[in-house]
Backbone as a chain_set.jsonl record, in Angstrom:
{"seq": "MTITQMVQNQHYQRIGEISQRIQGQPHVNPYGTPGMSLSDAGDYRKIVSVDEGVVQQVEQIAFDHMKNDYGISDGEDISKVIRDYTMSLAPEKRLSASWMLNEIFHSEATRLGEFVHQQDTSWDWGKPFDTSILDGYRQSVDMQI", "coords": {"N": [[21.395, 14.141, -16.41], [18.161, 13.968, -17.646], [14.77, 13.711, -16.38], [13.124, 12.462, -18.209], [15.0, 11.059, -19.731], [15.93, 9.32, -17.769], [13.644, 7.777, -17.257], [13.3, 6.628, -19.782], [15.647, 5.091, -19.91], [15.153, 3.257, -17.836], [12.931, 2.012, -18.932], [14.063, 0.794, -21.25], [15.813, -0.941, -19.969], [14.031, -2.647, -18.655], [12.751, -3.797, -20.852], [14.898, -5.203, -21.942], [15.379, -7.039, -19.862], [12.986, -8.484, -19.86], [13.041, -9.586, -22.431], [15.157, -11.304, -22.159], [14.357, -13.173, -20.379], [13.923, -16.39, -18.877], [12.437, -19.106, -20.559], [9.267, -20.431, -19.676], [9.109, -19.392, -17.143], [6.913, -17.461, -15.11], [5.528, -14.459, -16.394], [6.264, -11.323, -15.066], [4.68, -8.418, -14.358], [6.291, -5.466, -14.756], [5.312, -3.022, -14.064], [3.24, -3.398, -12.394], [1.584, -4.788, -9.486], [3.765, -6.352, -7.246], [4.155, -9.868, -7.362], [1.967, -10.353, -8.877], [0.575, -12.408, -11.177], [0.854, -12.835, -14.634], [0.754, -14.946, -16.235], [-1.059, -17.062, -18.264], [-3.202, -15.322, -18.085], [-5.207, -14.498, -19.766], [-8.379, -13.157, -20.534], [-8.533, -11.092, -18.146], [-10.307, -9.254, -17.277], [-12.958, -9.651, -15.819], [-15.962, -10.533, -14.082], [-15.559, -11.435, -10.835], [-15.723, -13.242, -7.767], [-15.394, -11.42, -4.826], [-14.323, -10.588, -1.528], [-16.884, -9.451, 0.584], [-16.443, -7.623, 2.639], [-14.183, -6.233, 1.776], [-15.213, -5.047, -0.506], [-17.016, -3.281, 0.692], [-15.161, -1.636, 2.018], [-13.851, -0.485, -0.191], [-15.963, 0.921, -1.406], [-16.508, 2.685, 0.666], [-14.158, 4.175, 0.745], [-14.337, 5.508, -1.708], [-16.546, 7.101, -1.125], [-15.487, 8.607, 1.012], [-13.466, 9.994, -0.355], [-15.04, 11.657, -1.919], [-16.436, 13.141, 0.012], [-14.416, 14.29, 1.654], [-12.438, 15.279, -0.068], [-13.695, 16.259, -2.274], [-14.041, 14.476, -4.383], [-11.522, 13.964, -5.377], [-8.296, 12.457, -5.09], [-5.074, 11.145, -4.034], [-4.937, 8.487, -4.453], [-3.585, 6.596, -2.978], [-4.705, 5.318, -0.73], [-6.811, 3.679, -1.707], [-5.359, 2.058, -3.423], [-3.725, 0.69, -1.61], [-5.584, -0.832, -0.107], [-6.663, -2.503, -2.119], [-4.317, -3.771, -3.039], [-3.41, -5.061, -0.662], [-5.516, -6.871, -0.237], [-5.571, -8.39, -2.661], [-3.08, -9.583, -2.569], [-3.477, -11.53, -0.741], [-4.649, -13.529, -2.072], [-4.511, -16.376, -4.352], [-1.901, -16.329, -6.808], [-2.849, -16.52, -9.52], [-5.398, -15.547, -9.365], [-5.27, -12.924, -8.661], [-5.065, -10.781, -10.533], [-7.595, -10.558, -11.82], [-9.206, -10.092, -9.553], [-8.148, -7.691, -8.635], [-8.746, -6.034, -10.821], [-11.531, -6.193, -10.704], [-12.127, -4.98, -8.194], [-11.145, -2.419, -8.673], [-12.944, -1.636, -10.669], [-15.321, -1.612, -9.193], [-14.731, 0.439, -7.393], [-14.395, 2.675, -9.151], [-16.911, 2.738, -10.329], [-18.534, 3.311, -8.123], [-17.484, 5.818, -7.42], [-18.187, 7.266, -9.695], [-21.007, 7.136, -9.551], [-21.348, 8.58, -7.179], [-20.35, 11.069, -8.008], [-22.236, 11.732, -9.983], [-24.514, 11.91, -8.376], [-23.873, 14.081, -6.676], [-23.637, 16.059, -8.606], [-26.264, 16.197, -9.544], [-27.476, 17.384, -7.365], [-26.089, 19.769, -7.147], [-25.695, 21.505, -9.756], [-23.644, 23.072, -10.754], [-21.366, 21.974, -9.852], [-18.116, 20.456, -10.14], [-15.557, 17.964, -10.474], [-13.357, 18.03, -7.744], [-14.058, 20.555, -7.027], [-15.273, 22.502, -4.351], [-18.236, 21.662, -2.453], [-21.404, 21.62, -0.735], [-21.16, 19.339, 1.595], [-23.126, 18.112, 3.062], [-25.118, 17.238, 1.433], [-24.489, 14.681, 0.773], [-25.49, 13.079, 2.718], [-28.053, 12.191, 2.052], [-27.41, 10.482, -0.055], [-26.023, 8.366, 1.157], [-28.022, 7.248, 2.731], [-29.788, 6.324, 0.797], [-28.252, 4.387, -0.456], [-27.882, 2.54, 1.597], [-30.482, 1.631, 1.847], [-30.815, 0.188, -0.464], [-29.266, -2.027, -0.144]], "CA": [[20.411, 13.284, -17.045], [16.813, 14.468, -17.406], [13.813, 12.706, -15.906], [12.7, 11.709, -19.389], [16.065, 10.118, -20.066], [15.951, 8.286, -16.736], [12.501, 6.9, -17.505], [13.607, 5.859, -20.994], [16.657, 4.096, -19.558], [14.469, 2.208, -17.086], [12.085, 1.298, -19.89], [14.923, -0.061, -22.059], [16.333, -1.987, -19.108], [12.948, -3.617, -18.458], [12.574, -4.531, -22.11], [16.002, -6.148, -22.012], [15.15, -8.101, -18.884], [11.87, -9.311, -20.32], [13.448, -10.346, -23.619], [16.151, -12.303, -21.772], [13.839, -14.06, -19.341], [13.963, -17.818, -19.172], [11.14, -19.644, -20.962], [8.602, -21.224, -18.667], [8.889, -18.618, -15.922], [5.777, -16.556, -15.275], [5.84, -13.066, -16.684], [5.948, -10.408, -13.984], [4.433, -7.076, -14.869], [7.187, -4.558, -14.028], [4.576, -1.83, -13.671], [2.106, -3.783, -11.571], [1.785, -5.229, -8.114], [4.655, -7.517, -7.126], [3.428, -11.095, -7.086], [0.823, -10.458, -9.781], [0.922, -13.319, -12.255], [0.2, -12.606, -15.916], [0.749, -16.209, -16.957], [-2.397, -17.578, -18.524], [-4.157, -14.337, -17.588], [-6.358, -14.438, -20.665], [-9.139, -11.946, -20.318], [-8.632, -10.935, -16.7], [-11.389, -8.309, -16.997], [-14.192, -10.433, -15.667], [-16.579, -10.456, -12.764], [-15.136, -12.515, -9.954], [-16.165, -13.1, -6.389], [-14.444, -10.801, -3.909], [-14.817, -10.496, -0.164], [-17.837, -8.345, 0.77], [-15.82, -6.631, 3.51], [-13.294, -5.409, 0.953], [-16.099, -4.24, -1.345], [-17.496, -2.188, 1.536], [-14.033, -0.722, 2.21], [-13.637, 0.214, -1.455], [-17.056, 1.881, -1.561], [-16.344, 3.713, 1.7], [-13.06, 5.047, 0.315], [-14.89, 6.386, -2.744], [-17.382, 8.065, -0.416], [-14.589, 9.502, 1.744], [-12.828, 10.883, -1.341], [-16.01, 12.671, -2.314], [-16.778, 14.007, 1.141], [-13.26, 14.997, 2.199], [-11.585, 15.891, -1.096], [-14.556, 16.634, -3.402], [-13.91, 13.505, -5.465], [-10.132, 13.879, -5.835], [-7.34, 11.937, -4.102], [-3.832, 10.644, -4.634], [-5.151, 7.074, -4.769], [-2.775, 5.686, -2.167], [-5.53, 4.518, 0.176], [-7.505, 2.627, -2.451], [-4.33, 1.129, -3.915], [-3.28, -0.152, -0.504], [-6.642, -1.803, 0.214], [-6.723, -3.489, -3.204], [-3.068, -4.54, -3.026], [-3.4, -5.951, 0.507], [-6.471, -7.956, -0.451], [-5.177, -9.278, -3.763], [-1.898, -10.361, -2.191], [-3.921, -12.652, 0.078], [-5.221, -14.514, -2.995], [-3.577, -17.127, -5.195], [-1.4, -15.439, -7.872], [-3.643, -16.543, -10.75], [-6.673, -14.865, -9.116], [-5.007, -11.549, -8.246], [-5.298, -9.797, -11.582], [-9.043, -10.373, -11.972], [-9.741, -9.489, -8.335], [-7.705, -6.297, -8.645], [-9.552, -5.351, -11.826], [-12.905, -6.131, -10.202], [-12.203, -3.972, -7.132], [-10.989, -1.112, -9.323], [-14.21, -1.335, -11.331], [-16.284, -1.268, -8.138], [-14.354, 1.757, -6.894], [-14.691, 3.705, -10.151], [-18.359, 2.787, -10.484], [-19.068, 4.022, -6.956], [-17.065, 7.218, -7.541], [-19.014, 7.856, -10.75], [-22.354, 7.315, -8.995], [-21.265, 9.688, -6.235], [-20.218, 12.294, -8.791], [-23.538, 12.021, -10.596], [-25.421, 12.313, -7.309], [-23.518, 15.444, -6.273], [-23.944, 16.954, -9.721], [-27.726, 16.382, -9.565], [-27.825, 18.293, -6.278], [-25.403, 21.039, -7.398], [-25.37, 21.389, -11.185], [-22.415, 23.806, -11.085], [-20.226, 21.258, -9.282], [-17.225, 19.653, -10.969], [-14.596, 17.215, -9.658], [-12.369, 18.833, -7.036], [-14.649, 21.834, -6.632], [-16.012, 22.349, -3.093], [-19.7, 21.66, -2.437], [-21.97, 21.378, 0.583], [-21.078, 17.884, 1.754], [-24.317, 17.559, 3.727], [-25.979, 16.586, 0.436], [-24.132, 13.264, 0.705], [-26.275, 12.329, 3.702], [-29.123, 11.532, 1.304], [-26.835, 9.403, -0.849], [-25.71, 7.237, 2.025], [-29.267, 6.618, 3.141], [-30.375, 5.596, -0.331], [-27.426, 3.211, -0.695], [-28.194, 1.575, 2.644], [-31.812, 1.063, 1.59], [-30.711, -0.748, -1.588], [-28.479, -3.211, 0.235]], "C": [[19.017, 13.818, -16.669], [15.913, 13.333, -16.906], [13.341, 11.846, -17.067], [13.744, 10.673, -19.77], [16.139, 8.985, -19.045], [14.818, 7.287, -16.95], [12.755, 6.028, -18.727], [14.638, 4.772, -20.694], [16.042, 2.936, -18.776], [13.613, 1.35, -18.005], [12.927, 0.327, -20.722], [15.499, -1.207, -21.233], [15.27, -3.064, -18.889], [12.712, -4.451, -19.703], [13.659, -5.579, -22.249], [15.819, -7.316, -21.071], [14.05, -9.045, -19.335], [12.294, -10.175, -21.5], [14.449, -11.439, -23.277], [15.625, -13.301, -20.743], [13.832, -15.51, -19.826], [12.553, -18.293, -19.507], [10.573, -20.494, -19.839], [8.384, -20.492, -17.356], [7.714, -17.684, -16.139], [6.247, -15.134, -15.536], [5.407, -12.208, -15.506], [5.809, -9.022, -14.588], [5.309, -6.096, -14.102], [6.483, -3.297, -13.547], [3.461, -2.134, -12.686], [2.507, -4.173, -10.167], [2.744, -6.404, -8.092], [3.836, -8.75, -6.752], [2.226, -11.298, -7.973], [1.249, -11.318, -10.967], [0.138, -12.97, -13.515], [0.194, -13.87, -16.765], [-0.68, -16.702, -17.078], [-3.484, -16.624, -18.027], [-5.393, -14.29, -18.463], [-7.061, -13.114, -20.514], [-9.396, -11.827, -18.817], [-9.773, -9.998, -16.309], [-12.708, -9.069, -16.961], [-14.695, -10.291, -14.237], [-16.156, -11.69, -11.979], [-15.65, -12.222, -8.555], [-15.047, -12.477, -5.557], [-15.116, -10.658, -2.547], [-15.696, -9.262, 0.014], [-17.267, -7.251, 1.661], [-14.904, -5.696, 2.743], [-14.12, -4.522, 0.026], [-16.616, -3.051, -0.549], [-16.395, -1.165, 1.803], [-13.816, 0.137, 0.973], [-14.716, 1.274, -1.664], [-16.938, 3.015, -0.541], [-15.219, 4.681, 1.325], [-13.537, 6.003, -0.765], [-15.739, 7.479, -2.103], [-16.519, 9.086, 0.327], [-13.874, 10.472, 0.807], [-13.784, 12.009, -1.734], [-16.249, 13.658, -1.176], [-15.596, 14.863, 1.599], [-12.461, 15.785, 1.165], [-12.355, 16.245, -2.362], [-14.317, 15.759, -4.637], [-12.498, 13.298, -5.97], [-9.273, 13.278, -4.725], [-6.085, 11.487, -4.819], [-3.904, 9.152, -4.935], [-4.371, 6.098, -3.911], [-3.631, 4.777, -1.288], [-6.246, 3.389, -0.558], [-6.514, 1.595, -2.984], [-3.889, 0.176, -2.82], [-4.321, -1.221, -0.169], [-6.69, -2.898, -0.848], [-5.481, -4.375, -3.192], [-3.055, -5.526, -1.857], [-4.344, -7.136, 0.316], [-5.985, -8.921, -1.537], [-3.954, -10.106, -3.416], [-2.264, -11.525, -1.274], [-4.497, -13.778, -0.783], [-4.126, -15.289, -3.716], [-3.156, -16.239, -6.368], [-2.268, -15.4, -9.129], [-4.997, -15.836, -10.584], [-6.493, -13.366, -8.879], [-5.387, -10.516, -9.299], [-6.791, -9.518, -11.756], [-9.654, -9.708, -10.744], [-9.365, -8.011, -8.26], [-8.533, -5.485, -9.631], [-10.98, -5.149, -11.309], [-13.054, -5.044, -9.145], [-12.011, -2.564, -7.691], [-12.281, -0.695, -10.02], [-15.273, -0.92, -10.316], [-16.002, 0.14, -7.629], [-14.745, 2.854, -7.886], [-16.197, 3.842, -10.395], [-18.994, 3.574, -9.334], [-18.706, 5.508, -7.025], [-17.902, 7.94, -8.596], [-20.425, 8.114, -10.255], [-22.385, 8.477, -8.008], [-21.182, 11.021, -6.971], [-21.527, 12.699, -9.439], [-24.536, 12.506, -9.558], [-25.146, 13.752, -6.885], [-23.897, 16.428, -7.375], [-25.448, 17.193, -9.851], [-28.163, 17.394, -8.508], [-27.255, 19.695, -6.493], [-24.891, 20.994, -8.836], [-24.113, 22.158, -11.585], [-21.171, 23.071, -10.596], [-19.438, 20.528, -10.36], [-16.184, 19.031, -10.037], [-13.549, 18.15, -9.066], [-12.891, 20.171, -6.549], [-15.454, 21.63, -5.344], [-17.527, 22.402, -3.297], [-20.142, 21.414, -1.005], [-22.055, 19.861, 0.784], [-22.279, 17.284, 2.473], [-25.264, 16.904, 2.718], [-25.659, 15.097, 0.307], [-24.898, 12.428, 1.722], [-27.407, 11.569, 3.025], [-28.614, 10.376, 0.476], [-26.585, 8.175, 0.014], [-26.977, 6.509, 2.44], [-29.86, 5.803, 2.002], [-29.568, 4.341, -0.642], [-27.751, 2.14, 0.338], [-29.531, 0.895, 2.411], [-31.747, 0.034, 0.472], [-30.02, -2.041, -1.201], [-29.31, -4.251, 0.909]], "O": [[18.746, 14.084, -15.499], [16.26, 12.156, -17.001], [13.176, 10.635, -16.92], [13.405, 9.536, -20.096], [16.38, 7.832, -19.404], [15.025, 6.079, -16.834], [12.462, 4.832, -18.714], [14.508, 3.648, -21.179], [16.366, 1.774, -19.021], [13.572, 0.126, -17.878], [12.551, -0.834, -20.884], [15.656, -2.319, -21.738], [15.574, -4.257, -18.933], [12.5, -5.66, -19.623], [13.383, -6.717, -22.629], [16.077, -8.461, -21.44], [14.173, -10.262, -19.204], [11.952, -11.356, -21.565], [14.582, -12.407, -24.027], [16.363, -14.173, -20.287], [13.746, -15.793, -21.021], [11.591, -17.932, -18.83], [11.308, -21.19, -19.138], [7.567, -20.915, -16.539], [7.535, -17.165, -17.241], [7.238, -14.674, -14.968], [4.293, -12.36, -15.005], [6.72, -8.525, -15.25], [5.099, -5.906, -12.904], [7.017, -2.578, -12.701], [2.804, -1.217, -12.194], [3.627, -3.917, -9.724], [2.56, -7.361, -8.844], [2.931, -8.674, -5.921], [1.527, -12.304, -7.847], [2.193, -10.973, -11.678], [-1.084, -12.826, -13.477], [-0.315, -13.867, -17.886], [-1.417, -16.749, -16.093], [-4.554, -17.059, -17.602], [-6.5, -14.068, -17.972], [-6.422, -12.07, -20.382], [-10.355, -12.392, -18.291], [-10.164, -9.951, -15.143], [-13.457, -9.115, -17.937], [-13.941, -9.97, -13.318], [-16.369, -12.826, -12.402], [-15.97, -11.081, -8.221], [-13.907, -12.94, -5.578], [-16.343, -10.615, -2.45], [-15.304, -8.157, -0.361], [-17.572, -6.074, 1.466], [-14.853, -4.5, 3.027], [-13.763, -3.367, -0.203], [-16.65, -1.931, -1.059], [-16.657, 0.038, 1.815], [-13.619, 1.347, 1.078], [-14.412, 2.401, -2.056], [-17.233, 4.169, -0.853], [-15.33, 5.882, 1.568], [-13.186, 7.183, -0.748], [-15.661, 8.643, -2.494], [-16.788, 10.286, 0.276], [-13.698, 11.643, 1.142], [-13.381, 13.165, -1.865], [-16.261, 14.871, -1.389], [-15.77, 16.044, 1.899], [-11.88, 16.824, 1.476], [-11.754, 16.502, -3.405], [-14.38, 16.229, -5.773], [-12.29, 12.528, -6.907], [-9.497, 13.559, -3.548], [-6.032, 11.449, -6.049], [-3.022, 8.612, -5.602], [-4.484, 4.887, -4.1], [-3.317, 3.598, -1.122], [-6.279, 2.259, -0.071], [-6.801, 0.398, -2.992], [-3.7, -1.015, -3.07], [-3.974, -2.385, 0.03], [-6.75, -4.082, -0.519], [-5.586, -5.595, -3.322], [-2.726, -6.698, -2.04], [-4.01, -8.268, 0.666], [-5.993, -10.136, -1.338], [-3.803, -11.221, -3.916], [-1.444, -12.415, -1.053], [-4.799, -14.857, -0.274], [-2.957, -14.902, -3.69], [-3.974, -15.471, -6.875], [-2.407, -14.342, -9.742], [-5.669, -15.56, -11.578], [-7.471, -12.618, -8.895], [-5.971, -9.483, -8.972], [-7.2, -8.359, -11.829], [-10.527, -8.85, -10.877], [-10.181, -7.178, -7.865], [-8.973, -4.379, -9.316], [-11.559, -4.073, -11.458], [-14.007, -4.265, -9.192], [-12.652, -1.62, -7.226], [-12.667, 0.472, -9.965], [-16.034, 0.017, -10.556], [-16.922, 0.939, -7.453], [-15.356, 3.85, -7.5], [-16.692, 4.943, -10.638], [-19.88, 4.4, -9.551], [-19.538, 6.361, -6.719], [-18.28, 9.096, -8.407], [-20.987, 9.181, -10.502], [-23.33, 9.265, -7.997], [-21.856, 11.984, -6.606], [-21.886, 13.876, -9.442], [-25.321, 13.415, -9.829], [-26.072, 14.552, -6.748], [-24.421, 17.507, -7.097], [-25.863, 18.288, -10.232], [-29.1, 18.163, -8.722], [-27.855, 20.687, -6.078], [-23.792, 20.505, -9.099], [-23.568, 21.913, -12.661], [-20.049, 23.487, -10.886], [-19.994, 20.05, -11.349], [-15.962, 19.527, -8.933], [-12.937, 18.951, -9.773], [-12.24, 20.844, -5.75], [-16.237, 20.684, -5.253], [-18.028, 23.089, -4.186], [-19.332, 21.038, -0.158], [-22.917, 19.195, 0.211], [-22.433, 16.063, 2.492], [-26.118, 16.105, 3.102], [-26.472, 14.333, -0.213], [-24.952, 11.203, 1.605], [-27.69, 10.426, 3.385], [-29.318, 9.379, 0.317], [-26.916, 7.058, -0.385], [-26.996, 5.279, 2.495], [-30.378, 4.709, 2.224], [-30.14, 3.33, -1.051], [-27.882, 0.964, -0.003], [-29.701, -0.28, 2.737], [-32.544, -0.904, 0.457], [-30.184, -3.054, -1.882], [-28.795, -5.303, 1.287]]}, "num_chains": 1, "name": "protein.A"}
């Protein structure tokens, strides 16, 4: 059995499970974080209040990705921080909080990328650069806070 066939079989199994679920039970996203409720999710892409400590962790991870891996990573560290935080919230708040933290992370990563590119116009994601240029970025961020 090929990997494609295995994935297709899993996909068909999930579809079958979803179609046979009992009415009234919350839908569980088989591809998402366990415990994430999609019931009455509506437009989950909205600005919500999240713990400032977690926001700082998320921004620091984006900075670390840039400094240590030139903007590239496997995403395990950011996923863990977001998952751990969202699992501490009520199920109906998890989806929006997860989306919000992902937006903060990607926004910070984009700002970092733009900053590095301004300093080194030949730079591209994953390409090594003189990481000492990030010292100026950190100082400017601290001044804005």
